[in-house]
C-alpha positions in Angstrom: 21.3 -20.8 12.2 18.4 -21.2 9.7 19.4 -24.6 8.4 16.3 -26.6 7.6 14.3 -23.5 6.6 13.3 -23.6 2.9 12.4 -20.3 1.2 10.9 -19.9 -2.2 11.9 -16.5 -3.8 10.0 -15.2 -6.8 12.5 -13.3 -8.9 12.3 -9.6 -8.6 14.1 -6.4 -7.9 15.4 -4.6 -4.8 14.3 -5.3 -1.2 12.7 -8.7 -1.7 15.8 -10.4 -3.2 17.9 -8.6 -0.5 15.8 -10.0 2.2 16.2 -13.5 0.8 19.9 -13.0 0.6 19.9 -12.3 4.3 18.0 -15.5 5.0 20.4 -17.4 2.8 23.4 -15.8 4.6 21.8 -17.1 7.9 21.7 -20.6 6.5 18.2 -20.9 4.9 17.8 -23.0 1.8 16.6 -20.3 -0.7 15.4 -21.3 -4.1 14.9 -18.5 -6.6 12.3 -18.9 -9.3 13.9 -17.3 -12.3 12.3 -16.4 -15.6 12.4 -19.4 -18.0 14.2 -17.5 -20.8 17.3 -17.3 -18.6 17.7 -13.6 -18.8 18.0 -11.7 -15.5 15.3 -9.3 -14.3 15.5 -5.9 -15.9 18.2 -3.8 -14.3 20.0 -6.8 -12.7 23.4 -8.2 -13.7 23.9 -11.6 -15.2 25.4 -12.8 -11.9 24.1 -10.8 -8.9 25.8 -10.6 -5.5 22.4 -10.9 -3.8 21.9 -14.3 -5.4 24.8 -15.7 -3.4 24.0 -18.9 -1.5 20.8 -19.5 -3.3 19.7 -22.3 -5.6 17.8 -21.6 -8.8 15.0 -23.0 -10.9 13.6 -21.6 -14.2 9.8 -21.5 -14.5 7.2 -19.8 -16.7 4.6 -18.8 -14.2 2.0 -18.3 -17.0 2.3 -22.0 -18.0 0.1 -24.5 -16.1 2.7 -27.1 -15.8 5.3 -24.8 -14.3 2.7 -23.4 -11.9 2.0 -26.9 -10.8 5.8 -27.4 -10.3 6.0 -24.3 -8.1 3.0 -25.5 -6.0 4.8 -28.8 -5.5 7.8 -26.9 -4.2 5.6 -24.9 -1.9 4.3 -28.1 -0.3 7.9 -28.8 0.9 8.7 -25.2 1.9 8.0 -22.9 4.9 8.3 -19.5 3.2 7.5 -17.8 -0.1 8.6 -14.3 -0.8 7.4 -12.1 -3.7 7.7 -8.4 -4.5 5.2 -7.7 -7.3 2.5 -5.1 -7.3 -0.6 -6.1 -5.4 -2.8 -8.6 -7.3 -0.1 -9.9 -9.7 0.4 -13.2 -7.9 -3.4 -13.6 -7.5 -3.8 -13.3 -11.3 -1.2 -16.0 -11.7 -3.2 -18.3 -9.4 -0.4 -18.1 -6.9 -1.8 -15.8 -4.3 -1.9 -16.5 -0.5 -5.3 -18.3 -0.7 -4.1 -20.4 -3.6 -0.9 -21.5 -1.9 -2.4 -22.0 1.6 -4.6 -24.6 0.0 -1.6 -26.7 -0.7 0.4 -25.7 2.4 -1.7 -24.3 5.3 1.5 -23.5 7.3 3.1 -21.4 4.5 4.5 -18.0 5.4 3.7 -15.7 2.5 6.0 -12.7 2.5 5.0 -9.7 0.4 7.3 -6.7 -0.3 5.7 -3.5 -1.7 6.2 0.2 -1.4 2.7 1.2 -0.4 1.2 -2.0 1.0 -1.4 -4.3 -0.4 -4.3 -2.0 0.1 -5.0 1.7 0.3 -5.2 4.7 -2.1 -1.6 4.2 -3.4 -1.4 0.4 -3.5 -1.5 0.3 -7.3 0.7 3.4 -7.8 4.2 3.0 -9.1 6.9 4.3 -6.8 10.5 4.3 -5.8 12.5 4.5 -2.6 12.4 8.4 -2.6 8.6 8.4 -2.9 8.2 6.2 0.1 10.7 7.9 2.5 9.2 11.3 1.4 5.7 10.3 2.4 6.8 8.6 5.6 8.9 11.6 6.7 12.1 9.6 6.9 13.6 11.7 4.0 13.2 15.0 5.9 16.4 14.6 7.9 18.5 14.1 4.7 19.3 17.7 4.4 20.8 20.8 6.0 18.6 23.2 7.9 16.8 25.6 5.5 17.5 23.5 2.5 15.3 21.0 0.6 15.9 17.4 1.5 18.3 15.6 -0.9 17.9 12.1 -2.1 19.3 9.7 0.5 20.8 6.3 -0.4 18.2 3.6 -1.0 19.4 2.0 2.2 16.8 4.1 4.1 13.7 2.9 2.3 14.4 -0.3 0.3 16.7 -1.9 2.8 16.0 -0.4 6.2 12.3 0.2 5.8 11.7 -2.7 3.5 14.0 -5.7 3.4 14.9 -5.7 7.1 11.2 -5.4 8.2 10.3 -8.3 5.9 13.0 -10.5 7.4 11.9 -9.7 10.9 8.2 -10.4 10.0 9.0 -13.6 8.2 11.1 -15.0 11.0 8.5 -14.1 13.6 5.9 -15.9 11.5 8.0 -19.0 11.1 8.3 -19.2 14.9 4.5 -18.9 15.2 3.9 -21.5 12.5 6.3 -24.0 14.1 4.5 -23.4 17.4 1.3 -24.7 15.7 -0.4 -21.4 14.9 -0.4 -22.0 11.1 0.7 -19.9 8.2 0.2 -16.2 7.6 0.8 -13.3 5.2 3.6 -10.9 6.1 2.8 -7.7 4.3 5.9 -5.4 4.5 5.5 -1.9 3.0 8.4 0.4 2.7 6.4 3.5 3.6 5.3 1.8 6.9 8.8 0.5 7.8 10.6 3.8 7.1 8.0 5.6 9.2 8.4 3.1 12.0 12.2 3.7 12.0 11.5 7.3 13.0 10.4 6.1 16.5 13.9 6.5 17.9 14.2 10.2 16.7 10.7 10.8 18.0 11.6 9.3 21.4 14.7 11.4 21.7 12.6 14.5 21.0 10.4 13.6 24.0 13.2 13.5 26.6 13.1 16.1 29.4 14.2 19.6 28.5 17.2 19.4 30.8 18.6 16.3 29.0 17.4 16.7 25.4 19.1 15.1 22.4 19.3 17.4 19.4 17.2 15.9 16.6 17.3 18.9 14.3 17.9 18.5 10.6 21.6 18.2 9.7 22.3 16.8 13.2 22.2 13.1 13.9 23.2 12.0 17.4 25.4 9.1 18.2 24.2 7.4 21.4 27.6 5.9 22.2 30.0 8.3 23.9 27.5 11.2 23.6 29.2 12.4 20.4 27.1 14.5 17.9 27.7 13.8 14.2 26.3 15.8 11.3 26.0 15.5 7.5 27.9 17.3 6.1 30.5 17.6 8.9 30.7 21.4 8.2 27.4 21.6 10.1 28.9 20.2 13.3 29.1 23.6 14.9 25.4 23.9 14.7 24.7 20.7 16.4 24.6 20.2 20.2 24.5 16.8 21.7 21.7 17.8 24.0 20.4 20.8 25.9 22.0 20.5 29.3 20.4 23.1 31.4 20.8 20.9 34.4 22.8 17.8 35.3 20.6 14.8 35.4 20.9 12.4 38.2 21.4 8.6 37.6 
């Protein structure tokens, strides 16, 4: 479906490579800029599953000639995605302003935990930090117990990679409609907070037809079946307060 869309991925860890994997799975031509020494990024295997369907080029982004080579690639691409801390790409001479000068229609995707600005922008963090601050981690626990660490699917993938993909594709549509390039700033703390909207909406429903959004109780919308984690808590979870039968 995304045949003809070229994406430049700057090698990194976690949600940014996952987002590019999704774009490649959908047919985009993804070119990963790997480190010139040939070694994978720290913590990554020699051959990573999330590199499937991607092409690769090795560049030293601190060498002027290789920076020029990357900029030449950018002139023939629609999207660039990076996941460094704020300011790193700018120091390399590859920030949004630098690359928009060679391709005004470029979509510049940025993946961070805290966003590009703000009091925590330069602070190191991990999935658990982001979902704790956003509140998304609160429901990963039983009532009366401290939250336990949820899988990184909640922050890195759900609140990070998937929001980056949605933002990039929306920006591509805008650019192809003649509105020019833009920066897509995806922050995991923002995305994981935004995912809470469904639970917040369920808590707003009328008292006679209220979904249970208590901790340890997650509600399945299909078939009105309540599920909990762990299942031993099922007896404490009601699907909704049904004081009266709603009319449809």
